Chimera marker file (.cmm) of the C-alpha trace (Angstrom):
<marker_set name="trace">
<marker id="1" x="-3.381" y="5.759" z="-29.581" r="1" g="1" b="0" radius="0.5"/>
<marker id="2" x="-3.322" y="5.884" z="-25.852" r="1" g="1" b="0" radius="0.5"/>
<marker id="3" x="-0.435" y="7.204" z="-23.839" r="1" g="1" b="0" radius="0.5"/>
<marker id="4" x="0.439" y="3.708" z="-22.697" r="1" g="1" b="0" radius="0.5"/>
<marker id="5" x="0.638" y="2.459" z="-26.288" r="1" g="1" b="0" radius="0.5"/>
<marker id="6" x="2.907" y="5.347" z="-27.261" r="1" g="1" b="0" radius="0.5"/>
<marker id="7" x="5.161" y="4.672" z="-24.294" r="1" g="1" b="0" radius="0.5"/>
<marker id="8" x="5.399" y="0.939" z="-25.095" r="1" g="1" b="0" radius="0.5"/>
<marker id="9" x="6.228" y="1.596" z="-28.747" r="1" g="1" b="0" radius="0.5"/>
<marker id="10" x="8.767" y="4.172" z="-27.637" r="1" g="1" b="0" radius="0.5"/>
<marker id="11" x="10.506" y="1.682" z="-25.369" r="1" g="1" b="0" radius="0.5"/>
<marker id="12" x="10.606" y="-0.872" z="-28.183" r="1" g="1" b="0" radius="0.5"/>
<marker id="13" x="12.079" y="1.644" z="-30.620" r="1" g="1" b="0" radius="0.5"/>
<marker id="14" x="14.689" y="2.693" z="-28.091" r="1" g="1" b="0" radius="0.5"/>
<marker id="15" x="15.700" y="-0.912" z="-27.473" r="1" g="1" b="0" radius="0.5"/>
<marker id="16" x="15.983" y="-1.749" z="-31.170" r="1" g="1" b="0" radius="0.5"/>
<marker id="17" x="17.865" y="1.492" z="-31.763" r="1" g="1" b="0" radius="0.5"/>
<marker id="18" x="20.365" y="0.664" z="-29.039" r="1" g="1" b="0" radius="0.5"/>
<marker id="19" x="20.894" y="-2.808" z="-30.495" r="1" g="1" b="0" radius="0.5"/>
<marker id="20" x="21.467" y="-1.362" z="-33.963" r="1" g="1" b="0" radius="0.5"/>
<marker id="21" x="23.985" y="1.091" z="-32.544" r="1" g="1" b="0" radius="0.5"/>
<marker id="22" x="25.828" y="-1.707" z="-30.779" r="1" g="1" b="0" radius="0.5"/>
<marker id="23" x="25.948" y="-3.908" z="-33.868" r="1" g="1" b="0" radius="0.5"/>
<marker id="24" x="27.033" y="-0.933" z="-35.951" r="1" g="1" b="0" radius="0.5"/>
<marker id="25" x="29.828" y="-0.188" z="-33.520" r="1" g="1" b="0" radius="0.5"/>
<marker id="26" x="31.057" y="-3.785" z="-33.431" r="1" g="1" b="0" radius="0.5"/>
<marker id="27" x="30.941" y="-4.131" z="-37.226" r="1" g="1" b="0" radius="0.5"/>
<marker id="28" x="32.255" y="-0.593" z="-37.798" r="1" g="1" b="0" radius="0.5"/>
<marker id="29" x="29.117" y="0.241" z="-39.796" r="1" g="1" b="0" radius="0.5"/>
<marker id="30" x="28.455" y="3.967" z="-39.481" r="1" g="1" b="0" radius="0.5"/>
<marker id="31" x="25.166" y="3.749" z="-41.396" r="1" g="1" b="0" radius="0.5"/>
<marker id="32" x="23.755" y="1.195" z="-38.972" r="1" g="1" b="0" radius="0.5"/>
<marker id="33" x="24.919" y="3.262" z="-36.000" r="1" g="1" b="0" radius="0.5"/>
<marker id="34" x="23.170" y="6.334" z="-37.436" r="1" g="1" b="0" radius="0.5"/>
<marker id="35" x="19.966" y="4.359" z="-38.066" r="1" g="1" b="0" radius="0.5"/>
<marker id="36" x="20.091" y="3.090" z="-34.507" r="1" g="1" b="0" radius="0.5"/>
<marker id="37" x="20.544" y="6.570" z="-33.078" r="1" g="1" b="0" radius="0.5"/>
<marker id="38" x="17.633" y="7.871" z="-35.151" r="1" g="1" b="0" radius="0.5"/>
<marker id="39" x="15.413" y="5.023" z="-33.984" r="1" g="1" b="0" radius="0.5"/>
<marker id="40" x="16.432" y="5.602" z="-30.374" r="1" g="1" b="0" radius="0.5"/>
<marker id="41" x="15.505" y="9.288" z="-30.654" r="1" g="1" b="0" radius="0.5"/>
<marker id="42" x="12.187" y="8.347" z="-32.255" r="1" g="1" b="0" radius="0.5"/>
<marker id="43" x="11.497" y="6.097" z="-29.274" r="1" g="1" b="0" radius="0.5"/>
<marker id="44" x="12.305" y="8.848" z="-26.824" r="1" g="1" b="0" radius="0.5"/>
<marker id="45" x="9.903" y="11.175" z="-28.643" r="1" g="1" b="0" radius="0.5"/>
<marker id="46" x="7.162" y="8.529" z="-28.569" r="1" g="1" b="0" radius="0.5"/>
<marker id="47" x="7.579" y="8.134" z="-24.819" r="1" g="1" b="0" radius="0.5"/>
<marker id="48" x="7.325" y="11.889" z="-24.304" r="1" g="1" b="0" radius="0.5"/>
<marker id="49" x="4.191" y="11.927" z="-26.450" r="1" g="1" b="0" radius="0.5"/>
<marker id="50" x="2.702" y="9.161" z="-24.274" r="1" g="1" b="0" radius="0.5"/>
<marker id="51" x="3.560" y="11.032" z="-21.096" r="1" g="1" b="0" radius="0.5"/>
<marker id="52" x="1.918" y="14.183" z="-22.428" r="1" g="1" b="0" radius="0.5"/>
<marker id="53" x="-1.237" y="12.278" z="-23.405" r="1" g="1" b="0" radius="0.5"/>
<marker id="54" x="-1.429" y="10.734" z="-19.944" r="1" g="1" b="0" radius="0.5"/>
<marker id="55" x="-0.908" y="14.111" z="-18.275" r="1" g="1" b="0" radius="0.5"/>
<marker id="56" x="-3.678" y="15.700" z="-20.327" r="1" g="1" b="0" radius="0.5"/>
<marker id="57" x="-6.145" y="12.963" z="-19.355" r="1" g="1" b="0" radius="0.5"/>
<marker id="58" x="-5.642" y="13.536" z="-15.649" r="1" g="1" b="0" radius="0.5"/>
<marker id="59" x="-7.975" y="16.091" z="-14.052" r="1" g="1" b="0" radius="0.5"/>
<link id1="1" id2="2" r="1" g="1" b="0" radius="0.2"/>
<link id1="2" id2="3" r="1" g="1" b="0" radius="0.2"/>
<link id1="3" id2="4" r="1" g="1" b="0" radius="0.2"/>
<link id1="4" id2="5" r="1" g="1" b="0" radius="0.2"/>
<link id1="5" id2="6" r="1" g="1" b="0" radius="0.2"/>
<link id1="6" id2="7" r="1" g="1" b="0" radius="0.2"/>
<link id1="7" id2="8" r="1" g="1" b="0" radius="0.2"/>
<link id1="8" id2="9" r="1" g="1" b="0" radius="0.2"/>
<link id1="9" id2="10" r="1" g="1" b="0" radius="0.2"/>
<link id1="10" id2="11" r="1" g="1" b="0" radius="0.2"/>
<link id1="11" id2="12" r="1" g="1" b="0" radius="0.2"/>
<link id1="12" id2="13" r="1" g="1" b="0" radius="0.2"/>
<link id1="13" id2="14" r="1" g="1" b="0" radius="0.2"/>
<link id1="14" id2="15" r="1" g="1" b="0" radius="0.2"/>
<link id1="15" id2="16" r="1" g="1" b="0" radius="0.2"/>
<link id1="16" id2="17" r="1" g="1" b="0" radius="0.2"/>
<link id1="17" id2="18" r="1" g="1" b="0" radius="0.2"/>
<link id1="18" id2="19" r="1" g="1" b="0" radius="0.2"/>
<link id1="19" id2="20" r="1" g="1" b="0" radius="0.2"/>
<link id1="20" id2="21" r="1" g="1" b="0" radius="0.2"/>
<link id1="21" id2="22" r="1" g="1" b="0" radius="0.2"/>
<link id1="22" id2="23" r="1" g="1" b="0" radius="0.2"/>
<link id1="23" id2="24" r="1" g="1" b="0" radius="0.2"/>
<link id1="24" id2="25" r="1" g="1" b="0" radius="0.2"/>
<link id1="25" id2="26" r="1" g="1" b="0" radius="0.2"/>
<link id1="26" id2="27" r="1" g="1" b="0" radius="0.2"/>
<link id1="27" id2="28" r="1" g="1" b="0" radius="0.2"/>
<link id1="28" id2="29" r="1" g="1" b="0" radius="0.2"/>
<link id1="29" id2="30" r="1" g="1" b="0" radius="0.2"/>
<link id1="30" id2="31" r="1" g="1" b="0" radius="0.2"/>
<link id1="31" id2="32" r="1" g="1" b="0" radius="0.2"/>
<link id1="32" id2="33" r="1" g="1" b="0" radius="0.2"/>
<link id1="33" id2="34" r="1" g="1" b="0" radius="0.2"/>
<link id1="34" id2="35" r="1" g="1" b="0" radius="0.2"/>
<link id1="35" id2="36" r="1" g="1" b="0" radius="0.2"/>
<link id1="36" id2="37" r="1" g="1" b="0" radius="0.2"/>
<link id1="37" id2="38" r="1" g="1" b="0" radius="0.2"/>
<link id1="38" id2="39" r="1" g="1" b="0" radius="0.2"/>
<link id1="39" id2="40" r="1" g="1" b="0" radius="0.2"/>
<link id1="40" id2="41" r="1" g="1" b="0" radius="0.2"/>
<link id1="41" id2="42" r="1" g="1" b="0" radius="0.2"/>
<link id1="42" id2="43" r="1" g="1" b="0" radius="0.2"/>
<link id1="43" id2="44" r="1" g="1" b="0" radius="0.2"/>
<link id1="44" id2="45" r="1" g="1" b="0" radius="0.2"/>
<link id1="45" id2="46" r="1" g="1" b="0" radius="0.2"/>
<link id1="46" id2="47" r="1" g="1" b="0" radius="0.2"/>
<link id1="47" id2="48" r="1" g="1" b="0" radius="0.2"/>
<link id1="48" id2="49" r="1" g="1" b="0" radius="0.2"/>
<link id1="49" id2="50" r="1" g="1" b="0" radius="0.2"/>
<link id1="50" id2="51" r="1" g="1" b="0" radius="0.2"/>
<link id1="51" id2="52" r="1" g="1" b="0" radius="0.2"/>
<link id1="52" id2="53" r="1" g="1" b="0" radius="0.2"/>
<link id1="53" id2="54" r="1" g="1" b="0" radius="0.2"/>
<link id1="54" id2="55" r="1" g="1" b="0" radius="0.2"/>
<link id1="55" id2="56" r="1" g="1" b="0" radius="0.2"/>
<link id1="56" id2="57" r="1" g="1" b="0" radius="0.2"/>
<link id1="57" id2="58" r="1" g="1" b="0" radius="0.2"/>
<link id1="58" id2="59" r="1" g="1" b="0" radius="0.2"/>
</marker_set>
């Protein structure tokens, strides 16, 4: 995967994670909030991975 692909997937995971956290908070569902937080962190890691890939490609 390219760095751009990793960054895009990371943004999507962060967005979905934030939505899950919000729904979990509104419905008082701790499990959903935890899933959302985990997905958000996964997205952040994917974005970092994409940034690293892009940095390594540059001369």
